[in-house]
C-alpha positions as CSV (number, residue, x, y, z in Angstrom):
1,M,-69.2,-40.5,-49.2
2,S,-65.9,-40.2,-47.2
3,Y,-64.8,-36.9,-45.8
4,T,-62.4,-34.8,-48.0
5,A,-59.9,-32.6,-46.3
6,L,-60.4,-28.9,-46.8
7,Y,-57.1,-28.3,-48.7
8,R,-58.1,-31.1,-51.2
9,K,-61.8,-30.1,-51.4
10,W,-61.0,-26.4,-52.1
11,R,-57.9,-26.8,-54.3
12,P,-58.0,-24.1,-57.0
13,A,-59.5,-25.2,-60.3
14,T,-58.7,-22.1,-62.3
15,F,-56.0,-19.4,-62.3
16,D,-58.5,-16.9,-60.8
17,E,-58.9,-19.0,-57.7
18,V,-55.2,-19.0,-56.9
19,K,-54.5,-16.6,-54.1
20,G,-51.3,-14.6,-53.5
21,Q,-49.4,-15.4,-56.7
22,D,-50.7,-12.8,-59.1
23,H,-47.3,-12.2,-60.7
24,I,-47.1,-15.9,-61.8
25,V,-50.8,-16.3,-62.7
26,T,-50.8,-13.3,-65.0
27,T,-47.7,-14.4,-66.8
28,L,-48.9,-17.9,-67.4
29,K,-52.4,-16.7,-68.6
30,N,-50.7,-14.3,-71.1
31,Q,-48.6,-17.1,-72.4
32,I,-51.6,-19.3,-73.0
33,K,-53.7,-16.5,-74.6
34,N,-50.9,-15.5,-77.0
35,D,-49.8,-19.1,-77.6
36,R,-46.2,-18.5,-76.3
37,I,-46.0,-21.6,-74.2
38,G,-42.5,-22.7,-73.1
39,H,-41.3,-26.3,-73.0
40,A,-39.9,-26.3,-69.4
41,Y,-40.9,-24.5,-66.2
42,L,-39.5,-24.5,-62.7
43,F,-41.9,-23.7,-59.8
44,C,-40.0,-22.8,-56.6
45,G,-41.3,-21.8,-53.2
46,T,-42.1,-22.9,-49.7
47,R,-44.7,-25.6,-49.0
48,G,-48.4,-24.9,-49.6
49,T,-48.0,-21.9,-51.8
50,G,-49.7,-23.4,-54.9
51,K,-46.9,-24.9,-57.0
52,T,-48.7,-28.2,-57.8
53,S,-52.1,-26.6,-58.1
54,V,-50.8,-24.0,-60.6
55,A,-49.1,-26.8,-62.5
56,K,-52.3,-28.8,-62.8
57,I,-54.3,-25.7,-63.9
58,F,-51.7,-24.9,-66.5
59,A,-51.8,-28.5,-67.8
60,K,-55.6,-28.3,-68.1
61,A,-55.5,-24.8,-69.8
62,V,-52.9,-25.7,-72.5
63,N,-55.1,-28.7,-73.5
64,C,-58.5,-27.2,-72.9
65,A,-60.9,-27.2,-75.9
66,N,-62.6,-24.0,-74.8
67,P,-60.2,-21.8,-72.7
68,V,-61.7,-18.7,-71.2
69,D,-59.2,-15.7,-70.8
70,G,-56.4,-18.2,-70.3
71,N,-58.3,-20.3,-67.8
72,P,-59.5,-23.9,-68.4
73,C,-63.2,-24.2,-68.9
74,G,-63.5,-27.1,-66.5
75,E,-66.3,-28.7,-68.5
76,C,-64.7,-30.2,-71.6
77,E,-63.5,-33.8,-71.6
78,V,-59.8,-32.9,-71.2
79,C,-60.5,-30.7,-68.1
80,R,-62.7,-33.3,-66.4
81,A,-60.1,-36.1,-67.0
82,V,-57.2,-34.0,-65.6
83,A,-59.3,-33.0,-62.6
84,A,-60.1,-36.6,-61.9
85,G,-56.5,-37.7,-62.3
86,A,-57.4,-39.9,-65.2
87,S,-55.7,-38.1,-68.1
88,M,-53.1,-40.0,-70.1
89,N,-51.6,-36.7,-71.2
90,V,-50.8,-35.2,-67.7
91,I,-48.3,-37.4,-65.8
92,E,-47.5,-36.6,-62.2
93,I,-44.2,-38.0,-60.8
94,D,-43.0,-37.8,-57.2
95,A,-39.3,-37.5,-57.5
96,A,-38.9,-38.3,-53.8
97,S,-39.8,-41.9,-54.4
98,N,-38.9,-42.1,-58.2
99,N,-35.5,-40.5,-58.2
100,G,-33.4,-43.1,-60.1
101,V,-32.0,-43.1,-63.6
102,D,-34.4,-45.9,-64.7
103,N,-37.4,-43.7,-63.8
104,I,-36.1,-40.9,-66.0
105,R,-35.3,-43.3,-68.8
106,E,-39.0,-44.3,-68.8
107,I,-39.9,-40.7,-69.4
108,K,-37.4,-40.5,-72.3
109,E,-39.1,-43.5,-73.9
110,E,-42.6,-42.1,-73.3
111,V,-42.0,-38.7,-74.8
112,A,-41.5,-40.3,-78.2
113,Y,-45.3,-40.9,-78.4
114,P,-47.6,-37.8,-79.1
115,P,-50.6,-37.1,-76.8
116,T,-53.7,-39.1,-77.3
117,Q,-56.0,-36.2,-76.4
118,G,-55.3,-32.5,-76.6
119,R,-52.2,-30.6,-77.8
120,F,-49.6,-31.3,-75.1
121,K,-48.2,-34.0,-73.0
122,V,-47.4,-32.5,-69.6
123,Y,-45.0,-34.0,-67.1
124,I,-45.2,-32.6,-63.5
125,I,-42.2,-33.7,-61.5
126,D,-42.7,-32.8,-57.8
127,E,-39.8,-32.4,-55.4
128,V,-37.5,-32.5,-58.3
129,H,-34.5,-31.7,-56.1
130,M,-34.6,-35.3,-54.8
131,L,-33.5,-36.7,-58.2
132,S,-30.1,-38.3,-58.1
133,I,-27.2,-36.9,-60.1
134,G,-27.5,-39.7,-62.6
135,A,-31.2,-39.0,-63.0
136,F,-30.6,-35.3,-63.6
137,N,-28.0,-36.2,-66.3
138,A,-30.5,-38.5,-67.9
139,L,-33.2,-35.8,-67.9
140,L,-30.9,-33.1,-69.2
141,K,-30.9,-34.0,-72.9
142,T,-34.7,-34.5,-73.0
143,L,-35.2,-31.2,-71.2
144,E,-33.0,-29.4,-73.7
145,E,-34.6,-30.6,-76.9
146,P,-38.0,-32.1,-76.1
147,P,-40.6,-32.8,-78.8
148,A,-42.9,-29.8,-79.6
149,Y,-45.8,-31.5,-77.8
150,V,-44.1,-32.0,-74.5
151,I,-44.0,-29.6,-71.5
152,F,-42.0,-30.2,-68.3
153,I,-43.1,-28.6,-65.1
154,L,-40.6,-29.1,-62.3
155,A,-41.7,-28.2,-58.7
156,T,-39.3,-27.9,-55.7
157,T,-39.0,-26.3,-52.3
158,E,-35.2,-26.3,-52.6
159,A,-34.1,-24.8,-55.9
160,H,-30.5,-24.5,-54.7
161,K,-30.1,-28.2,-55.0
162,I,-30.9,-28.3,-58.7
163,P,-27.9,-28.4,-61.1
164,I,-27.3,-25.2,-62.9
165,T,-27.6,-27.0,-66.3
166,I,-31.2,-27.8,-65.5
167,L,-32.0,-24.4,-64.1
168,S,-30.7,-22.7,-67.3
169,R,-33.2,-24.6,-69.4
170,C,-36.3,-23.7,-67.5
171,Q,-38.4,-20.6,-67.0
172,R,-38.2,-20.1,-63.3
173,Y,-41.2,-18.8,-61.2
174,D,-40.8,-18.1,-57.5
175,F,-43.9,-18.6,-55.4
176,K,-44.1,-16.1,-52.5
177,R,-45.3,-16.8,-49.0
178,I,-49.0,-15.7,-48.9
179,S,-49.8,-12.8,-46.7
180,I,-51.9,-13.1,-43.5
181,D,-54.6,-10.8,-45.0
182,T,-54.9,-13.0,-48.1
183,I,-55.1,-16.3,-46.2
184,G,-57.5,-14.8,-43.7
185,S,-59.8,-13.6,-46.4
186,R,-59.7,-17.0,-48.2
187,L,-60.5,-18.8,-44.9
188,S,-63.5,-16.5,-44.3
189,E,-64.8,-17.3,-47.8
190,L,-64.5,-21.0,-47.3
191,M,-66.2,-20.9,-43.9
192,K,-69.2,-19.1,-45.5
193,A,-69.3,-21.8,-48.2
194,E,-69.1,-24.5,-45.6
195,G,-71.9,-22.9,-43.6
196,I,-69.7,-22.6,-40.5
197,T,-69.6,-19.6,-38.1
198,A,-66.1,-18.6,-37.3
199,D,-64.7,-15.6,-35.4
200,E,-62.6,-13.3,-37.6
201,R,-59.9,-13.1,-35.0
202,A,-59.7,-16.9,-34.8
203,L,-59.3,-17.1,-38.6
204,R,-56.5,-14.5,-38.6
205,Y,-54.6,-16.4,-35.9
206,V,-54.8,-19.5,-38.0
207,A,-53.6,-17.5,-41.0
208,K,-50.6,-16.2,-38.9
209,A,-49.8,-19.7,-37.6
210,A,-49.7,-21.0,-41.2
211,D,-46.6,-18.9,-41.9
212,G,-47.5,-18.1,-45.5
213,S,-48.8,-21.5,-46.5
214,M,-52.4,-21.8,-47.6
215,R,-52.3,-25.6,-47.3
216,D,-51.1,-25.4,-43.7
217,A,-53.8,-22.8,-42.9
218,L,-56.5,-25.2,-44.3
219,S,-55.0,-28.1,-42.4
220,L,-54.9,-26.2,-39.1
221,L,-58.5,-25.0,-39.7
222,D,-59.6,-28.5,-40.3
223,Q,-58.0,-29.6,-37.0
224,C,-59.8,-26.8,-35.1
225,L,-63.1,-27.5,-36.7
226,A,-62.8,-31.2,-35.9
227,F,-62.2,-30.5,-32.2
228,Y,-65.2,-28.1,-31.9
229,M,-67.5,-29.9,-34.3
230,G,-70.8,-28.2,-34.7
231,Q,-69.8,-25.1,-32.6
232,E,-68.9,-21.6,-33.5
233,L,-65.1,-21.4,-33.9
234,K,-63.8,-18.8,-31.5
235,Y,-60.4,-17.3,-30.9
236,E,-60.0,-19.1,-27.5
237,N,-60.8,-22.4,-29.2
238,V,-58.0,-21.9,-31.7
239,L,-55.6,-21.1,-28.9
240,D,-56.6,-24.3,-27.1
241,V,-56.2,-26.6,-30.2
242,L,-52.9,-25.0,-31.4
243,G,-51.3,-24.8,-28.0
244,A,-50.9,-21.0,-28.3
245,V,-50.9,-18.2,-25.8
246,D,-53.1,-15.0,-25.7
247,T,-51.5,-11.6,-26.2
248,E,-52.4,-10.5,-22.6
249,V,-50.3,-13.3,-21.3
250,F,-47.2,-12.0,-23.2
251,S,-47.9,-8.5,-21.8
252,D,-47.9,-10.0,-18.3
253,F,-44.7,-11.8,-19.0
254,F,-43.0,-8.7,-20.3
255,R,-44.0,-6.6,-17.3
256,G,-42.5,-9.4,-15.1
257,V,-39.2,-9.1,-17.0
258,I,-39.1,-5.3,-16.6
259,E,-39.8,-5.7,-12.8
260,G,-37.1,-8.3,-12.5
261,D,-39.6,-10.8,-11.0
262,A,-37.8,-14.1,-11.9
263,I,-39.8,-16.2,-9.4
264,G,-43.1,-14.7,-10.7
265,L,-42.1,-15.6,-14.3
266,I,-41.3,-19.2,-13.3
267,H,-44.8,-19.5,-11.8
268,K,-46.4,-18.0,-14.9
269,L,-44.5,-20.4,-17.1
270,E,-45.7,-23.3,-14.9
271,Q,-49.3,-22.3,-15.5
272,I,-48.7,-22.2,-19.2
273,I,-47.4,-25.7,-19.1
274,I,-50.3,-26.9,-17.0
275,D,-52.7,-25.4,-19.5
276,G,-51.1,-27.6,-22.2
277,R,-49.4,-24.9,-24.2
278,D,-46.5,-25.8,-26.4
279,L,-43.2,-24.2,-25.2
280,S,-41.7,-23.9,-28.7
281,Q,-44.8,-22.1,-29.8
282,F,-44.7,-19.9,-26.7
283,V,-41.1,-18.9,-27.4
284,N,-41.8,-18.1,-31.0
285,D,-44.9,-16.1,-30.2
286,F,-43.2,-14.1,-27.4
287,A,-40.3,-13.3,-29.7
288,W,-42.9,-12.0,-32.2
289,Y,-44.5,-9.9,-29.4
290,L,-41.1,-8.4,-28.6
291,R,-40.7,-7.7,-32.4
292,N,-43.9,-5.7,-32.3
293,L,-42.6,-3.7,-29.3
294,M,-39.4,-3.0,-31.2
295,L,-41.3,-1.6,-34.1
296,L,-43.3,0.7,-31.8
297,Q,-40.0,1.9,-30.3
298,S,-38.4,2.4,-33.7
299,A,-41.1,4.3,-35.5
300,A,-43.7,6.8,-34.3
301,D,-46.4,5.4,-36.6
302,A,-45.7,1.7,-36.6
303,S,-49.4,0.8,-36.0
304,D,-50.0,0.3,-39.7
305,V,-47.5,-2.6,-39.9
306,L,-48.8,-4.4,-36.8
307,E,-51.4,-7.1,-37.6
308,M,-53.5,-6.8,-34.5
309,S,-56.6,-5.1,-33.0
310,E,-56.7,-1.6,-31.5
311,E,-57.0,-3.0,-28.0
312,N,-53.8,-5.1,-28.4
313,I,-51.9,-2.1,-29.9
314,K,-52.9,0.0,-26.9
315,I,-51.4,-2.7,-24.6
316,L,-48.3,-2.8,-26.7
317,K,-47.8,1.0,-26.5
318,E,-48.1,0.8,-22.8
319,D,-45.5,-1.9,-22.6
320,A,-43.2,-0.2,-25.1
321,A,-43.0,2.8,-22.8
322,L,-41.6,0.7,-20.0
323,T,-38.2,0.3,-21.6
324,D,-36.0,1.4,-24.4
325,L,-35.0,0.0,-27.8
326,N,-31.7,-1.5,-26.6
327,G,-33.4,-3.5,-23.9
328,I,-36.0,-4.9,-26.3
329,M,-33.3,-5.9,-28.8
330,R,-31.5,-7.8,-26.0
331,Y,-34.7,-9.7,-25.1
332,I,-35.2,-10.6,-28.8
333,R,-31.6,-11.8,-29.1
334,V,-31.9,-14.1,-26.0
335,F,-35.2,-15.6,-27.2
336,S,-34.0,-16.0,-30.8
337,E,-31.0,-18.0,-29.5
338,L,-33.4,-20.0,-27.3
339,S,-35.7,-20.8,-30.2
340,G,-32.8,-22.5,-32.1
341,Q,-31.7,-24.4,-29.0
342,L,-35.1,-25.8,-28.2
343,K,-35.3,-27.8,-31.5
344,N,-32.9,-30.5,-30.2
345,S,-33.4,-30.1,-26.5
346,S,-34.9,-32.7,-24.2
347,Q,-35.3,-30.2,-21.3
348,K,-37.3,-27.4,-23.0
349,R,-38.8,-26.2,-19.7
350,V,-35.4,-25.8,-18.0
351,M,-34.0,-23.9,-21.0
352,V,-37.0,-21.5,-21.1
353,E,-36.7,-20.9,-17.4
354,V,-32.9,-20.1,-17.8
355,A,-33.7,-17.6,-20.6
356,L,-36.4,-15.9,-18.5
357,I,-34.0,-15.5,-15.6
358,K,-31.3,-14.2,-18.0
359,L,-33.8,-11.5,-19.1
360,T,-34.3,-10.4,-15.5
361,R,-30.6,-10.6,-14.6
362,P,-28.6,-8.6,-17.1
363,A,-25.4,-9.5,-15.2
364,M,-25.7,-13.1,-16.4
365,D,-25.5,-11.9,-20.0
366,K,-22.1,-11.2,-21.5
367,G,-23.5,-9.3,-24.6
368,L,-22.6,-5.6,-25.0
369,D,-26.3,-4.7,-25.1
370,S,-26.7,-6.1,-21.5
371,V,-24.4,-3.4,-20.2
372,L,-27.1,-0.7,-20.5
373,D,-29.6,-2.9,-18.8
374,R,-27.2,-3.6,-15.9
375,I,-26.6,0.1,-15.5
376,K,-30.3,0.8,-15.4
377,V,-30.7,-1.9,-12.7
378,L,-28.0,-0.2,-10.6
379,E,-29.6,3.2,-11.1
380,R,-33.0,2.0,-10.0
381,Q,-31.4,0.4,-6.9
382,M,-29.5,3.6,-6.1
383,E,-32.6,5.8,-6.5
384,T,-34.6,3.4,-4.4
385,G,-32.0,3.5,-1.6
386,L,-31.6,7.3,-1.6
387,E,-35.4,7.9,-1.7
388,A,-35.7,5.6,1.3
389,A,-33.0,7.4,3.2
390,A,-34.6,10.8,2.5
391,R,-37.9,9.6,3.8
392,A,-36.2,8.2,6.9
393,V,-34.4,11.5,7.6
394,A,-37.6,13.5,7.0
395,A,-39.4,11.3,9.4
396,G,-36.7,11.7,12.0
397,G,-35.6,8.1,11.8
398,N,-32.0,6.9,12.5
399,M,-29.6,6.7,9.6
400,A,-28.6,3.1,10.2
401,S,-32.1,2.0,9.5
402,A,-32.3,4.1,6.4
403,G,-29.1,2.5,5.2
404,G,-30.7,-0.9,5.7
405,M,-33.6,0.1,3.6
406,A,-31.2,1.0,0.8
407,G,-29.6,-2.4,0.9
408,T,-28.4,-2.3,-2.6
409,V,-26.0,0.5,-1.7
410,N,-24.3,-1.7,0.9
411,Q,-23.4,1.2,3.1
412,E,-25.0,3.5,5.7
413,V,-26.4,6.6,4.1
414,S,-25.2,9.8,5.8
415,A,-27.2,12.9,6.2
416,D,-25.0,14.5,3.5
417,A,-26.6,12.1,1.0
418,V,-29.8,14.1,1.2
419,P,-29.6,17.2,-1.1
420,K,-30.0,20.5,0.6
421,A,-32.0,23.3,-1.0
422,R,-29.9,26.2,-2.3
423,T,-30.2,29.2,-4.6
424,V,-29.4,28.3,-8.3
425,K,-28.1,30.9,-10.7
426,P,-27.3,30.6,-14.5
427,A,-23.8,29.5,-15.3
428,R,-21.3,31.8,-17.1
429,S,-18.4,30.9,-19.4
430,E,-15.8,31.2,-16.6
431,D,-18.0,29.0,-14.4
432,I,-17.6,26.1,-16.9
433,T,-13.8,26.2,-16.5
434,A,-14.1,26.2,-12.7
435,V,-16.5,23.3,-12.8
436,I,-14.3,21.1,-15.0
437,Q,-11.2,21.9,-13.0
438,N,-13.2,20.5,-9.9
439,W,-14.8,17.8,-12.0
440,R,-13.6,14.9,-9.8
441,G,-15.3,16.3,-6.8
442,I,-18.5,16.9,-8.7
443,C,-18.5,13.3,-10.0
444,N,-18.4,12.0,-6.4
445,G,-22.0,13.0,-6.2
446,L,-23.1,10.8,-9.1
447,A,-24.4,7.2,-9.1
448,M,-21.7,4.6,-9.6
449,S,-23.1,3.7,-13.0
450,L,-22.2,7.2,-14.3
451,K,-19.2,8.3,-12.3
452,P,-16.5,6.3,-14.0
453,I,-17.6,7.3,-17.5
454,L,-18.0,11.0,-16.8
455,E,-14.8,11.1,-14.7
456,H,-12.6,10.0,-17.6
457,Y,-14.2,11.5,-20.6
458,T,-15.1,15.1,-19.7
459,T,-13.8,18.0,-22.0
460,K,-14.8,21.5,-22.7
461,A,-15.1,22.8,-26.3
462,N,-13.6,26.1,-27.5
463,G,-16.4,28.6,-28.0
464,G,-18.7,26.5,-25.9
465,G,-20.1,29.6,-24.3
466,N,-22.0,28.8,-21.1
467,K,-22.5,25.1,-22.1
468,L,-20.7,22.2,-20.5
469,Q,-19.8,19.8,-23.5
470,L,-19.2,16.2,-22.8
471,I,-17.4,14.5,-25.7
472,Y,-17.2,10.7,-26.4
473,D,-15.6,8.6,-29.1
474,N,-17.5,5.5,-28.0
475,D,-21.1,4.7,-29.0
476,T,-21.9,2.8,-25.8
477,Y,-20.7,5.6,-23.5
478,Y,-22.4,8.3,-25.6
479,S,-25.7,6.5,-25.5
480,M,-25.4,6.1,-21.7
481,V,-24.8,9.7,-21.0
482,S,-27.0,11.3,-23.7
483,T,-30.3,10.2,-22.3
484,P,-32.5,13.0,-21.0
485,E,-32.7,11.3,-17.6
486,N,-28.9,11.2,-17.2
487,I,-28.4,14.7,-18.5
488,Q,-30.9,15.9,-15.9
489,T,-29.1,14.0,-13.2
490,I,-25.8,15.6,-14.1
491,K,-27.4,19.1,-14.0
492,K,-28.9,18.4,-10.6
493,V,-25.6,17.3,-9.1
494,I,-23.8,20.4,-10.5
495,A,-26.5,22.6,-9.1
496,D,-26.3,20.9,-5.7
497,K,-22.6,21.2,-5.6
498,T,-22.1,24.7,-7.1
499,G,-25.4,26.4,-7.2
500,L,-25.1,26.8,-11.0
501,D,-27.8,26.1,-13.5
502,M,-25.6,24.7,-16.3
503,E,-26.6,23.6,-19.8
504,I,-25.3,20.1,-20.8
505,E,-24.4,19.1,-24.4
506,V,-23.3,15.6,-25.2
507,I,-21.2,15.2,-28.4
508,R,-20.3,12.1,-30.3
509,L,-16.7,12.4,-31.6
510,E,-16.3,11.0,-35.1
511,N,-14.2,7.8,-35.4
512,G,-10.5,8.7,-35.7
513,A,-11.0,12.4,-34.9
514,D,-8.5,14.0,-32.5
515,A,-10.3,15.8,-29.7
516,S,-7.2,17.9,-29.0
517,Q,-7.5,19.6,-32.4
518,D,-11.0,21.1,-31.9
519,Y,-11.5,20.8,-28.1
520,D,-9.6,22.2,-25.1
521,T,-9.3,19.3,-22.7
522,L,-9.4,20.7,-19.2
523,A,-10.1,17.6,-17.1
524,V,-7.5,15.0,-16.5
525,S,-8.3,12.0,-18.7
526,Y,-7.3,8.4,-18.2
527,T,-6.8,6.1,-21.1
528,H,-9.8,4.7,-23.0
529,L,-8.7,1.2,-21.9
530,R,-8.9,2.1,-18.3
531,A,-12.3,3.7,-18.7
532,H,-13.6,0.7,-20.5
533,E,-12.3,-1.6,-17.7
534,T,-14.0,0.5,-15.1
535,C,-17.3,0.4,-17.0
536,A,-17.0,-3.4,-17.4
537,D,-16.7,-3.8,-13.7
538,L,-20.2,-2.6,-13.4
């Protein structure tokens, strides 16, 4: 006997075997048990979710001689004929190849004759959206007032292409994408029935790759089993067959992005290509990895929604701690754009390389979310330069060589750049006024990434007590200054310049609010436009 594909061999024979569509199965079973059967149904949903299978089960159940709790018995003559595709009362039509007016006219002529066996004559029209306008018009009258013994079941993946006059005459059922857990559980059942040993992790990856389609999952599983015939199906085997990449590789890539190692990323990508991995699949999977990082950044307890092992979640948490939410969202945006561009590209490798370099070089990206990454890069460069200068001075080295070590600063670092220890005392209310009046001089001690923003937006609130309040009407500037690291940096510069331990409070001014009404502006402020231009120059 010839081999039968898994998705055909294990097609559901009863409603109870249908997975992931309980809301539809329960409704149809209740209609059959209570004899409240409609004359026209529309089954909508993505491929492989069970539309045709449920239609055939329904056709068997309404004609079954001995239905059991709304399910067909599978043993009577009608059930066996439908299962074998030999029933004269269940007619399947592929609208993709039979979409003309003449094909529908044949149906109109046939419905005049009652069923030869059973109660109902069932027409299953698959891909019904492919019918021509003329064919839809020809079907309309028959669909509106069919004989009592006729049932129409229309199935489609694109319900929006069906005329509203047809939709209004049907009971519509939307088939959902099937969850990874449900597909994985079903695959595990089938492997036991087939007598094949399979790694649970491998089956879950197949379920994930199927994107909610049970048929796709069974087809992918068939492909993997054929490649490793007679062997245990392992996770690594599935990755090889599907051209996918392991989670550890994504972590390695992500760390390369954080470190700005563009050349290293290019070498890693080359190895992936040599291993035969599919670039489109790699981009989609890496975007999914970034999505998981985003969830961990957004919620303290996001582990419940991540479909992965404890080991992989631990790696994710370590990676998530390396950057912030804004950075991850920028990475997702770049890779989402790349995913759409790859579909019609003949130079996929080049486009992926460009995207990877763009991730490591925020200055290449014109998006607003790249500004924060660019500032972080500058801050790291400044910190690296000053630390090198401090080490050189402590070691008694000359300052010209220290300036060379801090090449990103592009100037020699003088001995004044090294902070000197001094006594720090708590700030009083009058100290706040003195500090703000000398604010420009204090800002000179800040990194270039912060200096323009603080210089033009500093105010002191009435009743601020011994707190220095920095007030902004711009979300970007507020988010830049309000980080704990930057607040600590400002406090340190003030302490070094004045010897005062000053509390810092960053305030977000409501849109349209006038700072002069509630706040006493003591520092000289430039226009918002000028401040924005200064920040953009970074």
